[in-house]
matplotlib code that plots the C-alpha trace (Angstrom):
import matplotlib.pyplot as plt

x = [-134.4, -131.7, -134.3, -135.8, -132.4, -131.7, -135.0, -134.4, -130.9, -132.2, -134.8, -132.1, -129.8, -132.7, -133.6, -130.1, -129.7, -132.7, -131.2, -127.8, -129.1, -127.4, -130.2, -131.4, -133.5, -130.5, -131.1, -134.7, -133.6, -131.2, -134.0, -136.1, -133.4, -132.9, -136.7, -136.7, -133.8, -135.6, -138.7, -136.8, -134.9, -138.1, -139.7, -136.6, -136.4, -140.1, -140.2, -136.7, -135.4, -138.3, -138.1, -134.3, -134.7, -137.2, -134.9, -132.0, -134.2, -135.1, -131.5, -130.6, -133.4, -132.8, -129.1, -129.5, -132.7, -130.6, -129.5, -133.1, -133.9, -131.0, -132.6, -135.7, -134.0, -132.5, -129.2, -131.0, -133.4, -130.6, -128.2, -125.5, -122.6, -121.6, -118.6, -120.9, -123.2, -120.3, -119.1, -122.5, -122.3, -118.8, -120.0, -122.7, -120.1, -117.8, -120.4, -121.8, -118.3, -117.5, -120.7, -120.4, -118.2, -119.9, -123.3, -122.3, -120.9, -124.2, -126.4, -125.8, -126.5, -129.9, -130.8, -131.3, -135.1, -134.8, -131.6, -132.3, -135.8, -134.7, -131.9, -134.5, -137.0, -134.3, -133.0, -136.5, -137.2, -133.9, -134.8, -138.1, -136.2, -134.2, -137.5, -137.6, -134.0, -133.7, -129.9, -126.6, -125.7, -128.9, -128.4, -124.9, -126.0, -128.9, -126.9, -124.2, -126.9, -128.4, -125.0, -124.7, -128.2, -127.8, -124.2, -125.1, -127.7, -125.7, -123.0, -125.8, -127.8, -124.7, -124.0, -127.7, -127.9, -124.7, -126.7, -129.6, -128.0, -125.0, -121.9, -122.8, -126.1, -125.1, -124.0, -127.4, -129.4, -127.2, -127.4, -131.2, -131.9, -129.0, -130.1, -133.8, -133.1, -130.7, -133.1, -135.9, -133.5, -133.4, -136.9, -135.9, -136.0, -139.5, -140.7, -139.1, -140.9, -144.2, -143.6, -142.6, -146.0, -147.4, -146.1, -145.5, -147.9, -147.9, -144.9, -142.8, -140.7, -141.3, -138.1, -138.9, -141.7, -139.2, -137.6, -140.8, -142.8, -139.8, -138.8, -142.4, -142.4, -139.1, -140.5, -143.5, -141.3, -139.1, -142.1, -143.2, -139.8, -140.0, -143.0, -141.8, -138.1, -137.1, -134.0, -132.7, -133.9, -134.4, -137.2, -138.6, -142.4, -143.0, -140.8, -142.2, -140.3, -138.6, -137.7, -136.2, -134.1, -132.9, -132.2, -130.1, -128.2, -127.3, -125.8, -123.7, -122.5, -121.6, -119.6, -118.6, -117.2, -120.8, -120.6, -119.1, -116.0, -118.1, -120.2, -123.3, -125.3, -127.1, -124.0, -123.7, -120.2, -118.9, -117.7, -113.9, -111.8, -109.3, -111.8, -112.3, -108.5, -108.3, -110.8, -109.1, -105.6, -106.8, -104.9, -107.5, -110.1, -108.0, -107.2, -110.9, -112.0, -109.6, -110.8, -114.4, -113.4, -112.6, -115.9, -118.0, -116.3, -117.5, -121.0, -121.5, -120.5, -122.3, -125.6, -124.0, -123.0, -125.5, -128.3, -125.8, -124.9, -128.6, -129.4, -126.6, -128.7, -131.3, -133.7, -135.2, -134.3, -137.6, -137.1, -133.5, -134.9, -136.7, -133.7, -131.5, -133.5, -132.3, -128.6, -129.7, -132.2, -129.6, -127.1, -129.6, -130.2, -126.5, -125.8, -128.3, -126.8, -123.2, -124.4, -125.9, -122.7, -120.6, -122.6, -122.6, -118.9, -118.1, -115.8, -115.6, -112.3, -111.8, -115.2, -114.6, -111.5, -113.7, -116.6, -114.6, -113.1, -116.3, -116.4, -112.7, -113.3, -116.3, -114.4, -111.3, -113.5, -115.5, -112.5, -111.0, -111.9, -111.8, -114.9, -117.6, -120.6, -123.3, -124.5, -121.1, -121.0, -124.5, -123.5, -120.5, -122.7, -124.1, -120.6, -119.8, -123.0, -122.9, -119.3, -119.5, -122.9, -122.2, -119.0, -120.7, -122.3, -119.0, -117.0, -119.6, -119.8, -116.1, -115.0, -118.1, -117.8, -114.1, -114.3, -114.8, -116.5, -119.4, -117.5, -114.6, -117.1, -119.0, -115.7, -114.5, -117.9, -118.2, -114.5, -114.7, -117.7, -116.2, -113.2, -115.2, -117.8, -115.0, -115.4, -118.2, -115.7, -114.0, -117.3, -118.3, -115.4, -114.2, -117.4, -117.7, -120.3, -117.5, -116.2, -119.5, -120.2, -117.0, -116.0, -112.6, -110.9, -113.6, -113.7, -109.9, -109.8, -112.5, -110.7, -107.5, -109.4, -111.1, -107.7, -106.4, -109.4, -108.6, -105.0, -106.0]
y = [-65.8, -64.7, -64.1, -67.6, -69.2, -67.3, -68.4, -72.0, -71.9, -70.7, -73.5, -76.1, -74.6, -74.7, -78.2, -79.5, -77.8, -79.9, -83.0, -82.7, -81.2, -82.7, -83.8, -86.9, -88.0, -88.3, -92.0, -91.3, -88.5, -90.9, -93.5, -90.7, -89.7, -93.4, -93.7, -90.5, -91.7, -95.0, -93.1, -90.8, -93.7, -95.6, -92.6, -92.0, -95.7, -95.9, -92.8, -92.8, -96.4, -97.8, -94.9, -95.3, -99.0, -98.4, -95.9, -98.4, -101.1, -99.0, -98.3, -102.0, -103.0, -100.3, -101.0, -104.8, -105.1, -105.0, -108.6, -109.7, -107.9, -109.8, -113.1, -111.9, -110.9, -107.5, -108.3, -109.7, -106.8, -104.2, -106.3, -106.3, -108.6, -109.9, -107.6, -104.6, -105.6, -105.8, -102.4, -100.9, -102.2, -100.8, -97.3, -97.3, -98.0, -95.3, -92.5, -93.9, -93.6, -90.1, -88.6, -89.7, -86.9, -84.0, -85.3, -85.4, -81.9, -80.6, -82.5, -79.9, -77.0, -78.3, -80.4, -84.1, -83.8, -82.3, -83.9, -87.6, -87.6, -85.6, -88.1, -90.9, -89.3, -88.5, -92.1, -93.4, -91.4, -92.5, -96.2, -95.7, -94.4, -97.7, -99.3, -97.2, -97.5, -99.0, -99.6, -100.0, -96.3, -95.3, -98.0, -96.8, -93.2, -93.9, -96.3, -93.5, -91.0, -93.6, -94.0, -90.2, -90.1, -93.2, -92.5, -90.0, -92.1, -94.4, -91.9, -89.3, -91.7, -92.5, -88.8, -88.1, -90.8, -89.5, -86.3, -88.2, -90.8, -91.0, -92.9, -95.8, -96.3, -96.1, -99.7, -101.2, -98.6, -99.1, -102.8, -102.7, -100.8, -102.4, -106.0, -105.2, -103.9, -106.6, -109.3, -107.7, -107.5, -111.3, -111.1, -109.0, -111.9, -112.8, -109.3, -109.2, -112.5, -111.0, -107.7, -109.5, -111.4, -108.1, -109.3, -107.4, -104.5, -101.0, -102.0, -102.6, -105.8, -108.0, -106.9, -103.2, -103.4, -104.3, -100.9, -98.9, -100.2, -100.4, -96.8, -95.6, -97.2, -95.5, -92.1, -92.6, -93.6, -90.6, -88.3, -90.1, -89.7, -85.9, -85.7, -88.2, -87.5, -84.8, -82.7, -83.2, -83.9, -80.2, -79.9, -83.5, -82.9, -86.3, -85.3, -83.1, -79.9, -81.5, -84.5, -82.3, -80.4, -83.6, -85.3, -82.4, -82.2, -85.9, -85.5, -82.6, -84.5, -87.5, -85.4, -81.9, -81.1, -80.6, -77.3, -74.2, -72.6, -70.2, -73.1, -72.3, -75.3, -73.2, -72.0, -73.9, -74.9, -72.9, -74.9, -74.9, -76.8, -77.4, -79.7, -81.6, -82.0, -83.2, -86.0, -87.0, -87.3, -89.2, -92.5, -94.2, -93.5, -95.2, -98.3, -98.9, -98.0, -100.5, -103.1, -102.3, -102.6, -106.3, -106.9, -105.2, -107.0, -110.2, -108.9, -107.6, -110.9, -113.1, -112.8, -113.7, -117.3, -118.1, -119.1, -121.3, -123.2, -123.8, -125.0, -127.5, -129.0, -130.0, -127.1, -125.1, -121.4, -120.3, -122.6, -121.2, -117.8, -119.1, -121.1, -118.0, -116.2, -118.5, -117.4, -113.8, -114.4, -116.0, -113.3, -110.6, -112.0, -112.4, -108.9, -107.3, -109.3, -108.3, -104.7, -104.8, -106.3, -103.7, -100.8, -102.2, -102.8, -99.7, -101.7, -101.9, -103.2, -105.9, -107.3, -107.3, -109.4, -112.2, -111.7, -111.9, -115.3, -117.3, -115.6, -116.3, -120.0, -120.2, -118.8, -120.9, -124.1, -123.1, -121.9, -125.4, -126.9, -130.4, -129.6, -130.7, -131.5, -128.9, -129.3, -128.4, -125.3, -124.3, -124.7, -122.4, -119.7, -119.3, -118.6, -116.2, -114.2, -113.9, -113.0, -110.3, -108.7, -108.7, -106.7, -103.9, -101.9, -101.9, -100.6, -98.1, -96.3, -96.5, -93.3, -91.4, -92.0, -90.8, -87.8, -84.4, -81.6, -81.9, -81.4, -83.7, -86.4, -85.8, -86.3, -89.3, -91.1, -90.5, -91.2, -94.5, -95.6, -94.2, -96.5, -99.4, -99.3, -99.8, -103.4, -103.4, -103.3, -106.4, -108.3, -107.4, -109.0, -112.0, -114.1, -114.7, -117.2, -119.4, -120.1, -121.8, -123.7, -123.7, -120.0, -121.0, -117.8, -115.5, -117.2, -117.1, -113.4, -112.6, -114.9, -112.9, -109.6, -110.7, -111.8, -108.3, -106.7, -108.7, -107.4, -103.9]
z = [18.9, 21.4, 24.1, 23.4, 23.7, 27.0, 28.5, 27.3, 28.8, 32.1, 32.1, 31.5, 34.2, 36.7, 35.7, 36.1, 39.5, 40.6, 39.0, 40.8, 44.1, 47.1, 49.5, 51.3, 48.3, 46.0, 45.5, 44.6, 42.2, 40.5, 40.0, 38.6, 36.1, 35.1, 34.5, 32.5, 30.4, 29.6, 28.7, 26.3, 24.7, 24.2, 22.4, 20.3, 19.4, 18.5, 16.3, 14.7, 14.2, 12.2, 9.7, 9.4, 8.9, 6.1, 4.5, 4.7, 3.4, 0.4, -0.2, 0.0, -2.4, -4.9, -5.2, -5.4, -7.4, -10.6, -9.7, -9.6, -12.8, -14.4, -13.8, -15.6, -18.9, -18.2, -20.0, -23.1, -23.3, -23.2, -25.3, -22.5, -22.0, -18.6, -18.6, -19.4, -16.6, -14.1, -15.3, -14.6, -11.0, -10.7, -11.9, -9.2, -6.5, -7.9, -7.7, -4.5, -2.8, -4.2, -2.9, 0.8, 2.2, 0.4, 1.4, 5.1, 5.0, 3.5, 6.1, 8.8, 6.5, 5.2, 8.4, 8.6, 8.4, 4.9, 3.5, 4.3, 2.8, -0.2, -0.9, -0.6, -2.9, -5.5, -5.7, -5.7, -8.8, -10.4, -9.6, -11.4, -14.4, -14.6, -15.6, -18.7, -20.0, -23.5, -24.0, -22.2, -22.3, -20.6, -18.0, -17.2, -16.9, -14.6, -12.4, -12.0, -10.9, -8.5, -6.8, -6.3, -4.7, -2.4, -1.3, 1.4, 3.2, 5.6, 6.6, 7.1, 9.3, 11.4, 11.9, 12.6, 15.3, 16.9, 17.6, 19.1, 21.4, 23.7, 22.6, 24.8, 23.1, 19.4, 18.6, 19.6, 17.6, 14.5, 15.0, 15.2, 12.0, 10.1, 10.8, 10.4, 6.9, 6.1, 7.2, 5.2, 2.3, 2.2, 0.9, -2.1, -4.4, -3.3, -3.8, -7.3, -8.1, -7.2, -9.1, -12.3, -12.2, -13.6, -16.9, -20.1, -19.8, -21.4, -23.5, -20.4, -19.9, -16.8, -15.2, -15.6, -13.0, -10.3, -10.7, -11.3, -8.3, -5.8, -6.9, -6.3, -2.8, -2.0, -3.0, -0.7, 2.2, 1.6, 1.9, 5.1, 6.6, 6.1, 8.3, 11.0, 11.5, 14.0, 13.5, 17.0, 20.6, 21.2, 18.6, 18.7, 19.0, 20.7, 23.7, 26.4, 27.4, 30.4, 28.3, 25.6, 28.2, 29.9, 26.6, 25.5, 28.8, 28.8, 25.3, 26.4, 29.5, 27.3, 24.8, 26.1, 22.7, 21.6, 23.5, 21.9, 23.4, 25.4, 26.8, 24.8, 23.6, 21.0, 19.1, 15.8, 14.9, 11.9, 8.9, 8.7, 6.1, 8.9, 10.6, 7.3, 7.1, 10.7, 9.8, 6.6, 8.1, 11.2, 11.2, 13.3, 10.6, 7.9, 10.1, 10.9, 7.4, 5.8, 8.3, 7.4, 3.7, 4.2, 6.0, 3.4, 0.6, 2.2, 2.9, -0.6, -2.1, 0.4, -1.4, -4.7, -3.8, -1.0, -3.5, -5.4, -2.3, -1.5, -5.0, -4.6, -1.7, -4.3, -3.9, -6.8, -7.4, -5.7, -2.7, -2.4, -1.8, 1.3, 2.6, 2.2, 4.8, 7.7, 7.8, 7.7, 10.5, 12.8, 12.0, 12.9, 16.3, 17.0, 15.8, 18.2, 21.1, 20.2, 19.9, 23.4, 24.8, 23.0, 24.4, 27.9, 28.0, 25.9, 23.7, 20.0, 18.6, 21.2, 20.6, 16.8, 17.4, 18.8, 16.4, 13.2, 14.1, 13.1, 9.7, 9.2, 10.1, 7.7, 4.8, 5.6, 5.4, 2.3, 0.4, 0.6, -2.8, -1.3, 0.9, -1.6, 0.6, 0.2, 3.8, 5.1, 2.9, 4.1, 7.7, 7.1, 5.8, 9.3, 10.7, 7.8, 8.1, 11.9, 12.0, 9.4, 10.3, 14.0, 13.5, 11.6, 14.4, 16.3, 13.5, 12.3, 15.7, 16.4, 14.6, 15.3, 19.1, 19.1, 16.8, 18.5, 16.5, 14.1, 10.9, 11.9, 12.9, 9.6, 7.6, 9.5, 9.3, 5.6, 4.8, 6.7, 4.6, 1.4, 1.8, 3.1, 0.3, -2.2, -1.2, -3.6, -6.5, -5.1, -4.7, -8.3, -10.0, -7.7, -8.2, -11.9, -13.1, -14.6, -11.0, -10.0, -7.8, -5.8, -6.1, -4.8, -5.9, -4.5, -1.1, -0.8, -1.6, 1.1, 3.6, 3.1, 3.5, 6.7, 8.2, 7.2, 8.9, 12.1, 12.2, 11.3]

ax = plt.figure().add_subplot(projection="3d")
ax.plot(x, y, z, "-o")
ax.set_aspect("equal")
plt.show()
């Protein structure tokens, strides 16, 4: 192994000497390097982002499909009250949040190629189990286990991508897989409608097929991810040897802290609790995490009231599913554009100050109980969706880009998401059915949180 590392290191040194050689063809060499970079990025994007988008989509569907099952009689079958249902959602978020930091610390030990697919397969199996629960106690227990399994995915993917791309390329990549999955998530209701058409077969209720089939699909995608995801650029089988060397070198040039103290690229950073403490007590992490908390509280609740607004326009519940796709689609396009601008300018917080303003305006208008026209409300949902979704890639990469050392970066990434995902608790309880259709209290709470996020 030592001999292999030595030979590989010599190959990289020779390669980089050629890259930086001072000669009359420097301009041509620079163009060649730019072309090689584009080629590497294209291969990484083509092989990594679609798989991550699928994993995130499965995570999104498997945590929200309980809402679809509710409309098909979940509560009645399990003899649950509205309060018990909300408690079940809260338990999921609690275990989801608790598992994020430990999961990110384990990721380096087991490797992303193993850990991310294992998490996916586990929560797919747990989702299938939800289709067989018979009472409230079983429902609570399975939802708690689901939160533990799903909690490590998003922080793990952010950490994984930070080892594949430079800091100036992260926002666009996060924006692409995040919006692709979120846009696809808008069709979750349509998928649930199709699955429930299976009917009551094998002693199973209609709603149970939502969990069983979607869980089975998740397991299949987790297995596929194991065979397609590389651990890092050095071992990516779809990159040629010179591409692997150059890809590794550009990562080291972008963040010299990736190197060990002796300058070796092959030395793996040893785990130290001091690095974890550095991440936990980083004030920047807490400021951005609290800002993200306000944004996610709005995002988690957005899907709760959007169908209600569309139904007010005179559409049926099934038609509302189709009309709900449009705000998500517009938000997806804007999010990708903002991510590109953020990467090009290498700015995160400043861009968020501008992007959050439309969302704040949207909630300020819709929270006014005197605004009764459904068309005005529907128009405001476009501002709300674009403002909140477009700010996510910026805030997600902010800490990762500015945290030196793997275990500090693992801690800050997970801690940020741990705090931010607490917004799920807020979304669960501020939009009760009795507040329909205005949801004045819920909109006002989210408005306050977004203003807080802007200042933070």
